[in-house]
C-alpha positions as CSV (number, residue, x, y, z in Angstrom):
1,X,-29.3,20.0,3.2
2,X,-28.8,22.2,-0.1
3,X,-26.1,24.2,1.8
4,X,-24.3,20.6,2.9
5,X,-24.5,19.6,-0.5
6,X,-22.8,22.9,-1.3
7,X,-20.3,22.7,0.7
8,X,-19.3,19.2,-0.1
9,X,-19.6,19.6,-4.1
10,X,-17.0,22.6,-3.3
11,X,-14.5,20.8,-1.8
12,X,-14.7,17.0,-3.1
13,X,-11.2,16.4,-5.3
14,X,-13.3,14.8,-8.5
15,X,-10.3,14.3,-10.0
16,X,-8.8,11.6,-7.7
17,X,-12.3,9.7,-7.9
18,X,-12.1,10.3,-11.4
19,X,-8.6,8.2,-11.6
20,X,-10.0,5.8,-9.6
21,X,-13.1,4.5,-11.2
22,X,-11.5,2.6,-14.1
23,X,-9.0,1.1,-11.6
24,X,-11.9,-0.4,-9.5
25,X,-14.2,-1.6,-12.3
26,X,-11.1,-2.9,-14.8
27,X,-10.2,-4.8,-11.5
28,X,-13.4,-6.6,-10.6
29,X,-13.8,-7.3,-14.1
30,X,-10.2,-9.3,-14.4
31,X,-10.7,-10.8,-11.4
32,X,-14.0,-11.8,-12.5
33,X,-12.5,-13.9,-15.5
34,X,-10.0,-15.4,-13.4
35,X,-11.9,-16.6,-10.6
36,X,-16.0,-16.1,-10.4
37,X,-16.1,-16.3,-6.9
38,X,-13.2,-14.0,-6.2
39,X,-15.0,-11.4,-8.6
40,X,-18.3,-11.6,-6.7
41,X,-16.1,-11.1,-3.1
42,X,-14.1,-8.2,-4.8
43,X,-17.2,-6.3,-5.6
44,X,-18.7,-6.5,-2.5
45,X,-15.1,-5.4,-0.8
46,X,-15.8,-2.1,-3.2
47,X,-19.2,-2.0,-1.8
48,X,-17.9,-1.7,1.8
49,X,-14.9,0.5,0.9
50,X,-17.4,3.0,-0.9
51,X,-19.7,2.9,2.0
52,X,-16.6,3.3,4.4
53,X,-15.5,6.4,1.7
54,X,-18.6,8.3,2.4
55,X,-19.4,8.0,5.8
56,X,-15.7,9.0,6.9
57,X,-16.4,12.1,4.1
58,X,-19.3,13.1,6.0
59,X,-18.1,13.2,9.0
60,X,-16.8,16.5,10.8
61,X,-12.6,14.8,10.6
62,X,-11.5,17.9,12.1
63,X,-13.4,17.8,15.3
64,X,-11.9,14.0,16.1
65,X,-8.3,14.2,15.5
66,X,-7.6,14.3,18.9
67,X,-8.7,10.5,18.2
68,X,-5.7,9.8,16.2
69,X,-3.0,8.6,19.0
70,X,-5.8,6.8,20.6
71,X,-6.3,4.7,17.0
72,X,-2.1,4.5,16.4
73,X,-1.7,3.2,20.1
74,X,-4.4,0.6,20.0
75,X,-3.0,-0.7,16.7
76,X,0.4,-0.9,18.4
77,X,-1.6,-2.6,21.1
78,X,-2.7,-5.4,18.6
79,X,0.4,-5.6,17.0
80,X,2.2,-6.6,20.2
81,X,-1.0,-9.0,21.4
82,X,0.0,-10.9,18.0
83,X,2.9,-12.4,19.5
84,X,1.4,-13.6,22.7
85,X,-2.4,-14.8,21.4
86,X,-1.7,-14.4,17.3
87,X,-2.7,-16.9,14.7
88,X,-0.2,-18.5,12.7
89,X,-0.4,-20.0,8.9
90,X,2.5,-21.0,7.1
91,X,4.9,-20.3,9.5
92,X,4.0,-16.6,10.3
93,X,2.3,-15.3,13.1
94,X,0.6,-12.1,12.1
95,X,-3.3,-13.0,12.3
96,X,-5.3,-12.4,15.7
97,X,-8.6,-14.5,16.0
98,X,-11.8,-13.3,17.1
99,X,-13.6,-15.9,19.4
100,X,-16.9,-17.3,18.4
101,X,-17.4,-15.5,15.2
102,X,-14.4,-17.5,13.7
103,X,-12.6,-14.4,12.1
104,X,-9.0,-13.3,12.0
105,X,-7.9,-10.1,12.1
106,X,-4.6,-8.7,10.9
107,X,-3.4,-5.9,12.8
108,X,-0.6,-5.1,10.5
109,X,-3.0,-3.8,7.7
110,X,-5.3,-1.8,10.5
111,X,-2.3,-0.2,10.9
112,X,-1.5,1.4,7.7
113,X,-4.4,4.6,8.0
114,X,-3.5,5.3,11.5
115,X,0.6,5.6,10.9
116,X,0.6,8.0,8.1
117,X,-2.7,9.7,10.6
118,X,-0.2,9.8,13.1
119,X,2.5,11.4,11.5
120,X,0.4,14.1,10.2
121,X,-0.6,14.9,13.9
122,X,2.7,15.1,15.1
123,X,4.0,17.6,12.3
124,X,0.8,19.7,12.5
125,X,2.1,20.1,16.1
126,X,5.6,20.6,15.3
127,X,5.8,21.9,11.8
128,X,9.7,21.8,10.2
129,X,11.8,25.4,10.3
130,X,12.2,26.7,6.8
131,X,15.7,24.5,6.3
132,X,13.5,21.6,7.7
133,X,13.7,19.2,10.8
134,X,17.2,18.8,12.6
135,X,18.3,15.8,14.2
136,X,16.3,15.7,17.2
137,X,12.9,16.1,15.8
138,X,14.0,13.6,13.3
139,X,14.8,11.1,15.4
140,X,11.5,11.8,17.8
141,X,9.3,11.0,14.4
142,X,11.7,8.1,13.7
143,X,10.3,6.5,17.0
144,X,7.1,6.3,15.3
145,X,8.2,4.3,12.7
146,X,10.6,2.4,13.9
147,X,8.5,1.0,16.7
148,X,5.8,-0.8,14.5
149,X,8.4,-1.6,11.8
150,X,10.2,-3.9,14.0
151,X,6.8,-5.3,15.5
152,X,5.5,-6.2,12.0
153,X,9.1,-7.5,10.7
154,X,9.1,-9.8,14.1
155,X,5.9,-11.7,12.8
156,X,7.3,-12.2,9.9
157,X,5.9,-9.9,7.7
158,X,9.2,-8.0,5.8
159,X,7.3,-6.5,3.0
160,X,4.9,-4.8,5.0
161,X,7.4,-3.4,7.4
162,X,9.4,-2.5,4.4
163,X,6.4,-0.8,3.2
164,X,5.9,1.2,6.3
165,X,9.6,2.6,6.7
166,X,9.5,3.5,3.3
167,X,6.1,5.3,3.7
168,X,7.2,7.2,6.8
169,X,10.5,8.7,5.7
170,X,9.2,9.3,2.3
171,X,6.4,11.4,4.5
172,X,9.6,13.3,6.2
173,X,11.0,13.9,3.1
174,X,8.2,15.7,1.6
175,X,7.5,17.7,4.7
176,X,11.6,18.4,5.0
177,X,14.6,17.0,6.9
178,X,18.3,18.4,6.7
179,X,20.3,16.7,3.7
180,X,22.8,16.0,6.4
181,X,20.3,13.4,8.3
182,X,19.6,11.8,4.8
183,X,23.4,11.2,3.8
184,X,24.0,10.0,7.2
185,X,21.0,7.5,7.5
186,X,22.1,6.7,3.9
187,X,25.6,5.4,5.4
188,X,24.3,3.9,8.2
189,X,22.1,2.0,5.8
190,X,24.5,0.8,3.3
191,X,27.1,-0.6,6.8
192,X,24.6,-2.5,8.4
193,X,23.4,-4.7,5.1
194,X,25.6,-7.4,6.3
195,X,24.0,-7.1,9.6
196,X,20.3,-6.8,8.3
197,X,21.0,-10.4,6.0
198,X,22.1,-12.3,8.6
199,X,18.5,-11.5,10.6
200,X,16.7,-12.4,7.7
201,X,14.8,-16.0,7.8
202,X,15.4,-18.9,5.3
203,X,12.5,-18.0,3.1
204,X,13.8,-14.5,2.7
205,X,17.4,-15.5,1.7
206,X,15.8,-18.2,-0.7
207,X,13.6,-15.7,-2.3
208,X,16.8,-13.3,-2.7
209,X,19.0,-16.2,-4.1
210,X,15.9,-16.9,-6.6
211,X,16.2,-13.1,-7.9
212,X,20.4,-13.0,-8.1
213,X,20.1,-16.6,-9.4
214,X,20.3,-17.9,-13.5
215,X,16.9,-19.0,-13.2
216,X,14.2,-17.1,-11.5
217,X,11.6,-19.0,-9.3
218,X,8.5,-20.6,-10.7
219,X,6.1,-17.5,-9.8
220,X,8.4,-15.3,-11.7
221,X,8.9,-17.5,-14.4
222,X,5.5,-18.0,-15.1
223,X,4.6,-14.6,-15.1
224,X,7.7,-13.4,-17.4
225,X,6.0,-15.9,-19.8
226,X,2.4,-14.4,-19.3
227,X,3.6,-10.9,-20.0
228,X,5.6,-11.9,-22.8
229,X,3.0,-14.1,-24.7
230,X,0.7,-10.9,-24.5
231,X,2.4,-9.3,-27.2
232,X,1.6,-5.5,-28.3
233,X,-2.4,-5.6,-27.8
234,X,-2.8,-8.8,-25.7
235,X,-4.9,-12.3,-26.4
236,X,-8.6,-13.2,-25.6
237,X,-9.7,-14.1,-22.3
238,X,-9.9,-18.2,-23.9
239,X,-6.4,-17.6,-25.7
240,X,-4.9,-16.3,-22.1
241,X,-3.6,-20.0,-21.4
242,X,-1.2,-18.8,-18.3
243,X,-3.7,-17.5,-16.3
244,X,-6.9,-19.4,-17.6
245,X,-5.0,-23.2,-17.3
246,X,-3.5,-22.2,-13.6
247,X,0.2,-21.8,-14.7
248,X,0.0,-18.2,-13.5
249,X,0.2,-18.3,-9.6
250,X,-1.9,-15.9,-7.5
251,X,-3.2,-14.2,-10.9
252,X,-5.7,-12.5,-9.2
253,X,-4.1,-10.8,-6.4
254,X,-0.1,-10.6,-6.3
255,X,0.5,-11.2,-9.8
256,X,-2.1,-9.6,-11.2
257,X,-0.2,-7.2,-13.3
258,X,1.1,-10.4,-15.8
259,X,-2.8,-11.1,-16.4
260,X,-3.1,-7.5,-17.5
261,X,-0.4,-7.8,-19.7
262,X,-1.4,-11.2,-21.3
263,X,-5.0,-9.7,-22.0
264,X,-4.3,-6.5,-23.1
265,X,-0.4,-6.4,-23.9
266,X,1.8,-3.8,-24.0
267,X,-0.3,-0.9,-24.9
268,X,-2.9,-2.1,-21.7
269,X,-0.2,-2.0,-19.5
270,X,1.3,0.9,-20.5
271,X,-2.3,2.2,-20.1
272,X,-2.7,0.6,-16.8
273,X,0.9,2.6,-15.3
274,X,-0.2,5.4,-17.0
275,X,-3.3,5.8,-14.8
276,X,-1.6,5.3,-11.6
277,X,1.3,7.9,-12.8
278,X,-1.6,10.4,-13.2
279,X,-2.9,9.4,-9.8
280,X,0.1,9.7,-8.0
281,X,1.0,12.9,-9.4
282,X,-1.9,14.3,-8.8
283,X,-2.1,13.6,-5.0
284,X,1.7,14.7,-4.9
285,X,0.7,18.3,-6.4
286,X,-1.7,18.2,-3.8
287,X,0.8,17.3,-1.3
288,X,2.9,20.4,-2.6
289,X,0.7,23.1,-2.9
290,X,-1.2,23.0,0.3
291,X,0.3,24.7,3.7
292,X,-2.3,22.5,5.7
293,X,0.2,19.7,7.3
294,X,-2.6,16.8,7.9
295,X,-3.5,17.2,3.9
296,X,0.1,17.6,3.4
297,X,1.2,14.3,5.0
298,X,-2.0,12.1,4.3
299,X,-2.1,13.3,0.1
300,X,1.7,12.9,0.5
301,X,1.4,9.5,1.8
302,X,-1.4,7.8,-0.4
303,X,0.5,9.1,-3.8
304,X,3.9,7.3,-1.7
305,X,1.8,4.5,-1.0
306,X,0.7,4.1,-4.7
307,X,3.8,4.6,-6.1
308,X,5.6,2.1,-3.2
309,X,3.3,-0.5,-4.0
310,X,2.6,-0.1,-7.7
311,X,6.4,-0.2,-8.5
312,X,7.3,-3.2,-5.8
313,X,4.5,-5.0,-7.5
314,X,5.0,-4.6,-11.0
315,X,9.2,-4.9,-10.6
316,X,8.6,-8.6,-9.2
317,X,6.3,-9.4,-11.9
318,X,8.7,-8.8,-14.4
319,X,11.7,-10.5,-12.4
320,X,13.5,-7.5,-11.5
321,X,13.0,-7.4,-7.9
322,X,12.5,-10.2,-5.3
323,X,9.1,-11.6,-4.6
324,X,7.5,-10.4,-1.7
325,X,3.7,-9.9,-0.9
326,X,2.6,-6.9,-1.9
327,X,-0.1,-6.1,-3.8
328,X,-0.9,-3.8,-7.0
329,X,-2.9,-0.9,-5.5
330,X,-7.0,-1.2,-5.3
331,X,-6.5,-3.7,-7.8
332,X,-5.4,-6.9,-6.8
333,X,-8.2,-9.0,-5.3
334,X,-8.4,-8.3,-1.4
335,X,-10.5,-6.5,0.7
336,X,-8.2,-5.0,3.4
337,X,-5.9,-3.3,1.1
338,X,-8.5,-1.5,-0.4
339,X,-10.8,-0.6,2.2
340,X,-7.2,0.9,4.0
341,X,-6.8,3.3,0.8
342,X,-10.3,4.1,0.8
343,X,-10.0,5.4,4.4
344,X,-7.6,7.4,3.5
345,X,-8.8,9.2,0.5
346,X,-11.9,9.9,2.5
347,X,-9.8,12.0,5.1
348,X,-8.0,13.5,2.4
349,X,-11.4,14.3,0.6
350,X,-12.7,15.3,3.8
351,X,-9.9,17.6,4.8
352,X,-9.4,19.5,1.6
């Protein structure tokens, strides 16, 4: 037992955990202030996430890497099943209802860890040459990125699909792809923008109109008011009227950053962003310094996920990006996203 403890302590990355602890506790505290019942549920989600983390960290993950393709293709089959047996809410078909227990499953959330691990699996078996992947290998890897992107975008869930695409190609950028391919991809994307626009749903186009229009949507307008009213050091809970009087919509999840600024002001927002910045930088350093492609992809993928989620969420909160359903990572209310991050963090800690 002593040897096991020494091995765990010798390989454990304490810096990542130290940076995560204040995020998790501050999140639970603020969600409880907004809605005590949701705050209690969030603590349950955090407990489940910690349990998952410990379990995966103690498993012999390197002996189980052969299961990664099974996880990936199992998640893809669930995404396909959504089309035929999916449960619709508010015009979107994203969930599968489990009979008899009244539980709904969102396959796009289950895919995220499997997606990162599948790229790690493929890249580790065919590492890039010194000058980066050529077109043939790039197209092979792109298939595993584009296929789930199309399935999720069709639900429709363009926010999650876009995050996956940015994550997948961000990982390829980290491991290395010839620059001419990136140039060609950028040109093709710009040329195809009019076609992409025609494929958007009406509510997605409306979000773009709200973003570029003279007046923002009600959600963003109330969020900006909350941000502006926080001042430099914020307000007491009772004086944070935007959230406490329910003017600020979904204050515990998508717009929780606005409540952070209302409560703690510019100073609190700066500390939160600095904490995310330190975590993102630390994970990216791990990715660039290791020669193990499993660690490189998982650590780099985590760093990109934190950066993408944080950037999009804060940008939409302050009105400089269209509103999409992207949470503040490991901070917004919700269990699926939190547990997914814990899964990837545990696997990274196990492999380091």
